[in-house]
VEXDRENDO-702922 format. One record per residue (C-alpha): residue in one letter; residue number from 1; x, y, z. Coordinates in steps of 0.2 Angstrom, whole numbers, plus 5000, padded with zeros to 4 digits. Each point is the difference from the previous one (the first is absolute). Example, Ala and Ser with C-alpha at 12.3 -4.5 7.8 and 13.67 -1.06 7.14 Angstrom:
BEGIN
@type A&seq 1&px 5062&py 4978&pz 5039
@type S&seq 2&px 5006&py 5017&pz 4997
This chain:
BEGIN
@type M&seq 1&px 4721&py 4759&pz 4900
@type R&seq 2&px 4981&py 4999&pz 4997
@type S&seq 3&px 4997&py 5006&pz 5018
@type A&seq 4&px 4991&py 5013&pz 5009
@type T&seq 5&px 5016&py 5002&pz 5011
@type P&seq 6&px 5013&py 5012&pz 4992
@type K&seq 7&px 5014&py 4990&pz 4993
@type A&seq 8&px 5013&py 5008&pz 5012
@type L&seq 9&px 4990&py 4994&pz 5015
@type H&seq 10&px 5000&py 4982&pz 4996
@type R&seq 11&px 5010&py 4990&pz 5013
@type V&seq 12&px 5015&py 4989&pz 5000
@type C&seq 13&px 5005&py 4991&pz 5016
@type G&seq 14&px 4988&py 5011&pz 5010
@type R&seq 15&px 5005&py 5017&pz 4993
@type S&seq 16&px 4995&py 5011&pz 4986
@type L&seq 17&px 5010&py 5001&pz 4984
@type L&seq 18&px 5002&py 5019&pz 5003
@type D&seq 19&px 5006&py 4998&pz 5018
@type Y&seq 20&px 5015&py 4990&pz 4993
@type V&seq 21&px 5004&py 5013&pz 4987
@type V&seq 22&px 4999&py 5015&pz 5012
@type D&seq 23&px 5011&py 4991&pz 5012
@type A&seq 24&px 5013&py 4997&pz 4986
@type A&seq 25&px 4999&py 5019&pz 4996
@type H&seq 26&px 5003&py 5005&pz 5018
@type A&seq 27&px 5017&py 4992&pz 5000
@type L&seq 28&px 5006&py 5015&pz 4990
@type E&seq 29&px 4993&py 5012&pz 5013
@type P&seq 30&px 4992&py 5010&pz 4986
@type R&seq 31&px 4996&py 5019&pz 5003
@type R&seq 32&px 4982&py 4997&pz 4993
@type L&seq 33&px 4990&py 4985&pz 4996
@type A&seq 34&px 4984&py 5000&pz 4990
@type V&seq 35&px 4988&py 4986&pz 4995
@type V&seq 36&px 4989&py 5002&pz 4985
@type V&seq 37&px 4982&py 4994&pz 5000
@type G&seq 38&px 4987&py 4999&pz 4987
@type P&seq 39&px 4986&py 5013&pz 4999
@type S&seq 40&px 4988&py 4991&pz 5011
@type D&seq 41&px 5012&py 4989&pz 5011
@type D&seq 42&px 4996&py 5006&pz 5017
@type E&seq 43&px 5004&py 4983&pz 5008
@type T&seq 44&px 5019&py 5001&pz 4996
@type E&seq 45&px 5001&py 5018&pz 5007
@type K&seq 46&px 4992&py 4994&pz 5016
@type E&seq 47&px 5014&py 4987&pz 5002
@type L&seq 48&px 5014&py 5011&pz 4999
@type A&seq 49&px 5011&py 5005&pz 5015
@type D&seq 50&px 5003&py 5017&pz 5006
@type G&seq 51&px 5013&py 5009&pz 4991
@type I&seq 52&px 4996&py 4993&pz 4983
@type E&seq 53&px 4993&py 5012&pz 4987
@type V&seq 54&px 4986&py 4995&pz 4988
@type A&seq 55&px 4999&py 5005&pz 4982
@type R&seq 56&px 4984&py 4996&pz 4991
@type V&seq 57&px 4998&py 4998&pz 4981
@type A&seq 58&px 4986&py 5012&pz 4993
@type A&seq 59&px 4984&py 4991&pz 4995
@type N&seq 60&px 5002&py 5007&pz 4982
@type V&seq 61&px 5017&py 4993&pz 4998
@type A&seq 62&px 5005&py 4983&pz 4994
@type Y&seq 63&px 5007&py 4990&pz 5015
@type D&seq 64&px 5017&py 4994&pz 4993
@type G&seq 65&px 5018&py 5000&pz 5006
@type C&seq 66&px 5004&py 5018&pz 4993
@type A&seq 67&px 4984&py 5008&pz 5007
@type A&seq 68&px 5004&py 4992&pz 5017
@type V&seq 69&px 5017&py 5007&pz 5001
@type L&seq 70&px 4994&py 5017&pz 4994
@type A&seq 71&px 4987&py 5000&pz 5014
@type A&seq 72&px 5013&py 4996&pz 5013
@type L&seq 73&px 5010&py 5015&pz 4994
@type T&seq 74&px 4986&py 5011&pz 5004
@type A&seq 75&px 5005&py 4997&pz 5019
@type W&seq 76&px 5014&py 5013&pz 4996
@type S&seq 77&px 4997&py 5018&pz 4995
@type D&seq 78&px 5006&py 5006&pz 4983
@type D&seq 79&px 5013&py 5011&pz 5008
@type E&seq 80&px 5008&py 4984&pz 5007
@type L&seq 81&px 4999&py 4991&pz 4983
@type E&seq 82&px 5009&py 5007&pz 4986
@type L&seq 83&px 4993&py 4994&pz 4983
@type D&seq 84&px 5015&py 5000&pz 4990
@type L&seq 85&px 5006&py 4986&pz 4989
@type D&seq 86&px 5017&py 5009&pz 4997
@type S&seq 87&px 5004&py 5000&pz 5018
@type D&seq 88&px 5017&py 4993&pz 5004
@type D&seq 89&px 5000&py 5004&pz 5019
@type D&seq 90&px 5010&py 4987&pz 5010
@type D&seq 91&px 4992&py 5006&pz 5016
@type D&seq 92&px 4983&py 4997&pz 4993
@type D&seq 93&px 4989&py 4989&pz 5012
@type D&seq 94&px 4995&py 4983&pz 4994
@type V&seq 95&px 4983&py 4992&pz 5000
@type L&seq 96&px 4998&py 4981&pz 5003
@type I&seq 97&px 4985&py 4992&pz 4990
@type I&seq 98&px 4994&py 4983&pz 5006
@type P&seq 99&px 4984&py 4990&pz 4996
@type A&seq 100&px 4989&py 4998&pz 5015
@type S&seq 101&px 4998&py 4982&pz 4997
@type A&seq 102&px 5018&py 4994&pz 5000
@type P&seq 103&px 5001&py 4992&pz 5018
@type L&seq 104&px 5016&py 4990&pz 4997
@type L&seq 105&px 5011&py 5016&pz 4998
@type Q&seq 106&px 5012&py 5003&pz 5014
@type G&seq 107&px 5006&py 5015&pz 5008
@type Q&seq 108&px 5019&py 4995&pz 4998
@type T&seq 109&px 4997&py 4998&pz 4982
@type L&seq 110&px 4993&py 5018&pz 4998
@type C&seq 111&px 5015&py 5007&pz 5010
@type S&seq 112&px 5012&py 4991&pz 4988
@type L&seq 113&px 4990&py 5007&pz 4986
@type Y&seq 114&px 5001&py 5018&pz 5006
@type R&seq 115&px 5019&py 4998&pz 5004
@type A&seq 116&px 5003&py 4994&pz 4982
@type H&seq 117&px 4988&py 5014&pz 4993
@type R&seq 118&px 5010&py 5014&pz 5009
@type S&seq 119&px 5017&py 4993&pz 4996
@type N&seq 120&px 4997&py 4997&pz 4981
@type G&seq 121&px 4994&py 5018&pz 4998
@type A&seq 122&px 4985&py 4995&pz 4989
@type S&seq 123&px 4984&py 5010&pz 4998
@type A&seq 124&px 4990&py 4984&pz 5003
@type T&seq 125&px 5004&py 4982&pz 5006
@type E&seq 126&px 4989&py 4985&pz 4999
@type L&seq 127&px 5000&py 4984&pz 5010
@type V&seq 128&px 4998&py 4986&pz 4989
@type A&seq 129&px 5000&py 4981&pz 5001
@type P&seq 130&px 5012&py 4991&pz 4987
@type A&seq 131&px 4985&py 4994&pz 4989
@type M&seq 132&px 4993&py 5018&pz 4999
@type Q&seq 133&px 5014&py 5006&pz 4989
@type D&seq 134&px 4992&py 4992&pz 4985
@type G&seq 135&px 4982&py 5000&pz 5006
@type T&seq 136&px 4990&py 4986&pz 5009
@type E&seq 137&px 4987&py 4989&pz 4996
@type D&seq 138&px 4988&py 5003&pz 5014
@type G&seq 139&px 5003&py 5018&pz 5003
@type T&seq 140&px 5000&py 4999&pz 5018
@type E&seq 141&px 5016&py 5010&pz 5003
@type G&seq 142&px 4997&py 5017&pz 5006
@type A&seq 143&px 5008&py 5017&pz 4996
@type I&seq 144&px 5011&py 5005&pz 5015
@type W&seq 145&px 5009&py 5016&pz 4996
@type F&seq 146&px 5010&py 5014&pz 5008
@type V&seq 147&px 4998&py 5016&pz 4990
@type R&seq 148&px 5006&py 5017&pz 5002
@type R&seq 149&px 4986&py 5010&pz 5006
@type S&seq 150&px 5001&py 5015&pz 4988
@type L&seq 151&px 5000&py 4988&pz 4985
@type L&seq 152&px 4986&py 4988&pz 5005
@type A&seq 153&px 4984&py 5010&pz 4997
@type P&seq 154&px 5005&py 5006&pz 4982
@type A&seq 155&px 5007&py 4983&pz 4996
@type L&seq 156&px 4983&py 4992&pz 5004
@type R&seq 157&px 4990&py 5013&pz 4991
@type R&seq 158&px 5011&py 4996&pz 4984
@type A&seq 159&px 4998&py 4982&pz 5001
@type E&seq 160&px 4991&py 4992&pz 4986
@type T&seq 161&px 4994&py 4985&pz 5010
@type P&seq 162&px 4991&py 5001&pz 5018
@type S&seq 163&px 5014&py 4989&pz 5007
@type V&seq 164&px 5012&py 5007&pz 5013
@type S&seq 165&px 5013&py 4989&pz 4990
@type A&seq 166&px 4999&py 5013&pz 4986
@type I&seq 167&px 5010&py 5012&pz 5011
@type G&seq 168&px 5016&py 4992&pz 4995
@type G&seq 169&px 4997&py 5003&pz 4981
@type V&seq 170&px 4995&py 5018&pz 5002
@type L&seq 171&px 5015&py 5004&pz 5010
@type R&seq 172&px 5012&py 4991&pz 4988
@type D&seq 173&px 4993&py 5008&pz 4985
@type I&seq 174&px 5005&py 5017&pz 5006
@type G&seq 175&px 5017&py 4995&pz 5006
@type H&seq 176&px 4998&py 4996&pz 5018
@type D&seq 177&px 5009&py 4985&pz 5008
@type V&seq 178&px 4988&py 4986&pz 5005
@type A&seq 179&px 5007&py 4985&pz 5010
@type T&seq 180&px 4994&py 4983&pz 5005
@type V&seq 181&px 5005&py 4990&pz 5016
@type E&seq 182&px 4996&py 4981&pz 5000
@type V&seq 183&px 4992&py 4993&pz 5016
@type E&seq 184&px 5008&py 4985&pz 5007
@type D&seq 185&px 4983&py 4991&pz 5003
@type P&seq 186&px 4988&py 5003&pz 4985
@type A&seq 187&px 4985&py 4996&pz 5011
@type E&seq 188&px 5003&py 5018&pz 5008
@type C&seq 189&px 4994&py 5008&pz 4984
@type R&seq 190&px 4984&py 4989&pz 5000
@type V&seq 191&px 4984&py 5010&pz 5000
@type V&seq 192&px 4983&py 4992&pz 5004
@type F&seq 193&px 4987&py 5002&pz 4986
@type D&seq 194&px 4988&py 4985&pz 5004
@type R&seq 195&px 4997&py 4986&pz 5012
@type T&seq 196&px 5013&py 4989&pz 4992
@type H&seq 197&px 5013&py 5013&pz 5003
@type L&seq 198&px 4993&py 5002&pz 5018
@type A&seq 199&px 5003&py 4982&pz 5003
@type E&seq 200&px 5017&py 5000&pz 4993
@type V&seq 201&px 5006&py 5014&pz 5011
@type E&seq 202&px 4992&py 4993&pz 5015
@type T&seq 203&px 5011&py 4984&pz 4997
@type V&seq 204&px 5016&py 5010&pz 4999
@type M&seq 205&px 4995&py 5011&pz 5015
@type R&seq 206&px 4996&py 4985&pz 5011
@type A&seq 207&px 5017&py 4992&pz 4996
@type R&seq 208&px 5008&py 5016&pz 5005
@type I&seq 209&px 4990&py 5001&pz 5017
@type N&seq 210&px 5004&py 4981&pz 5003
@type A&seq 211&px 5019&py 5002&pz 4996
@type R&seq 212&px 5000&py 5015&pz 5012
@type W&seq 213&px 4993&py 4991&pz 5015
@type M&seq 214&px 5011&py 4984&pz 4997
@type R&seq 215&px 5015&py 5011&pz 5000
@type R&seq 216&px 4994&py 5007&pz 5017
@type G&seq 217&px 4999&py 4982&pz 5007
@type V&seq 218&px 4983&py 4994&pz 4996
@type T&seq 219&px 4999&py 4982&pz 4994
@type M&seq 220&px 4987&py 4996&pz 4985
@type R&seq 221&px 4997&py 4982&pz 4996
@type D&seq 222&px 4993&py 5005&pz 4983
@type P&seq 223&px 5004&py 5018&pz 4995
@type N&seq 224&px 4990&py 4998&pz 4984
@type H&seq 225&px 4984&py 4996&pz 5010
@type T&seq 226&px 5002&py 5013&pz 5014
@type F&seq 227&px 4990&py 5016&pz 4998
@type I&seq 228&px 5006&py 5015&pz 5011
@type D&seq 229&px 4993&py 5017&pz 4998
@type W&seq 230&px 5012&py 5015&pz 5000
@type S&seq 231&px 4994&py 5006&pz 5017
@type A&seq 232&px 5003&py 4984&pz 5010
@type E&seq 233&px 5013&py 4999&pz 5013
@type L&seq 234&px 5010&py 4984&pz 5004
@type A&seq 235&px 5013&py 4997&pz 5014
@type A&seq 236&px 5015&py 4989&pz 4998
@type D&seq 237&px 4998&py 4981&pz 5001
@type V&seq 238&px 4982&py 5000&pz 4994
@type V&seq 239&px 4996&py 4985&pz 4990
@type L&seq 240&px 4987&py 5001&pz 4986
@type A&seq 241&px 4993&py 4984&pz 4993
@type S&seq 242&px 4994&py 4998&pz 4982
@type G&seq 243&px 4984&py 5010&pz 4996
@type V&seq 244&px 5001&py 5012&pz 5014
@type V&seq 245&px 4991&py 5017&pz 4996
@type L&seq 246&px 5004&py 5016&pz 5011
@type R&seq 247&px 4990&py 5015&pz 4995
@type G&seq 248&px 5000&py 5018&pz 5006
@type A&seq 249&px 5009&py 5005&pz 5016
@type T&seq 250&px 5002&py 4982&pz 5006
@type S&seq 251&px 5015&py 4998&pz 5012
@type I&seq 252&px 5008&py 4984&pz 5005
@type G&seq 253&px 5011&py 4998&pz 5015
@type E&seq 254&px 5017&py 4992&pz 5002
@type G&seq 255&px 5001&py 4981&pz 4999
@type T&seq 256&px 4982&py 4997&pz 4995
@type E&seq 257&px 4995&py 4987&pz 4987
@type V&seq 258&px 4986&py 5003&pz 4988
@type G&seq 259&px 4993&py 4984&pz 4993
@type S&seq 260&px 4993&py 4996&pz 4983
@type G&seq 261&px 4983&py 5008&pz 4997
@type C&seq 262&px 5002&py 5014&pz 5011
@type H&seq 263&px 4991&py 5017&pz 4994
@type L&seq 264&px 5004&py 5015&pz 5012
@type V&seq 265&px 4993&py 5017&pz 4997
@type D&seq 266&px 5005&py 5015&pz 5010
@type S&seq 267&px 5004&py 4989&pz 5015
@type R&seq 268&px 5014&py 4999&pz 5013
@type V&seq 269&px 5008&py 4984&pz 5004
@type G&seq 270&px 5012&py 4999&pz 5015
@type T&seq 271&px 5016&py 4991&pz 5002
@type H&seq 272&px 5003&py 4981&pz 5000
@type C&seq 273&px 4982&py 4996&pz 4994
@type Q&seq 274&px 4994&py 4986&pz 4990
@type L&seq 275&px 4986&py 5002&pz 4987
@type E&seq 276&px 4992&py 4987&pz 4989
@type S&seq 277&px 4987&py 5003&pz 4987
@type T&seq 278&px 4994&py 5016&pz 5009
@type S&seq 279&px 4990&py 5014&pz 4993
@type A&seq 280&px 5001&py 5016&pz 5010
@type E&seq 281&px 4995&py 5018&pz 4996
@type L&seq 282&px 5004&py 5015&pz 5012
@type A&seq 283&px 5004&py 4987&pz 5014
@type T&seq 284&px 5014&py 4999&pz 5013
@type I&seq 285&px 5009&py 4985&pz 5005
@type G&seq 286&px 5011&py 5000&pz 5015
@type D&seq 287&px 5017&py 4992&pz 5002
@type D&seq 288&px 5002&py 4981&pz 5001
@type A&seq 289&px 4982&py 4997&pz 4994
@type R&seq 290&px 4996&py 4984&pz 4990
@type V&seq 291&px 4985&py 5004&pz 4988
@type G&seq 292&px 4991&py 4988&pz 4988
@type P&seq 293&px 4999&py 4990&pz 4990
@type F&seq 294&px 4985&py 5008&pz 4991
@type A&seq 295&px 4998&py 5014&pz 5012
@type V&seq 296&px 4990&py 5016&pz 4996
@type L&seq 297&px 5004&py 5016&pz 5009
@type E&seq 298&px 4987&py 5013&pz 4996
@type P&seq 299&px 5004&py 5019&pz 5001
@type G&seq 300&px 5004&py 5006&pz 5018
@type S&seq 301&px 5005&py 4982&pz 5006
@type E&seq 302&px 5014&py 4999&pz 5013
@type I&seq 303&px 5008&py 4984&pz 5004
@type P&seq 304&px 5010&py 5001&pz 5016
@type S&seq 305&px 5018&py 4995&pz 5002
@type A&seq 306&px 5003&py 4981&pz 5001
@type T&seq 307&px 4983&py 4995&pz 4995
@type V&seq 308&px 4997&py 4984&pz 4991
@type T&seq 309&px 4984&py 5001&pz 4990
@type G&seq 310&px 4998&py 4983&pz 4992
@type P&seq 311&px 4992&py 4996&pz 4983
@type F&seq 312&px 4985&py 5009&pz 4993
@type Y&seq 313&px 5002&py 5014&pz 5012
@type T&seq 314&px 4989&py 5016&pz 4997
@type A&seq 315&px 5003&py 5016&pz 5009
@type G&seq 316&px 4991&py 5017&pz 5000
@type P&seq 317&px 5004&py 5017&pz 5008
@type D&seq 318&px 4993&py 4994&pz 5017
@type A&seq 319&px 5011&py 4984&pz 5001
@type R&seq 320&px 5013&py 5000&pz 5013
């Protein structure tokens, strides 16, 4: 990524890549959840919610896929993890491996993958996009696996390449069944490696967010040019014009019309308002207000209900 920010903490639609992945994993209600960080990556560890274990790759170990998974397995003690490639225990626990920068992966897809893995009786099952069967040109699809826990560590240690994808070949070579499940939407397997991929997944995520709100009764005049963060909240019968940007925890009340050129950050807008070319940050707009055009609401601003501001209005925290 050529960035001082750890890759998993880069943001898509106002949320880190890692947050999307952790949410998808939570859909399975896992008994334990661990995130692997690099030897000096304290920033990612600080961002993790309570209940998520941290595994750190040792400073003297090459930081690759196999090393990352092996580091995660250190979260379990040896008496919980049998290192036996000849194991054929149907009651063996399963480990899910997901790249930390695959934000388009959805929880329902992981649940379907797990059901398939348990029903096919395979030692390992990989989620693949159709193009992955014969390899891909850009290499942006990630290794997403369910593997029997007792087989995982020894398979990784025998792998001739540092990629998690080598698990399949090792297990097949010694006679274990390895299955694949095709994902319906190939974008779910997309992993962010650089800024180009980041822009691509943001486009897909933005389309998902917009479609979700339109299904809930929000009108968008131009969905391709409407930008809504994951954490924004919109009521029914909200109308958004082209070029609207809603960032952070912005909320819009029922029946409000947000006109072109509005940029709202962490702001609350009441019901049946009309906004035109308005910029607001950490501001509150009461019901039935008319704001703009070209209004600027600074942090802490409060516009009372039924106020009509007129053009070029500027408000600070002391405005009433």
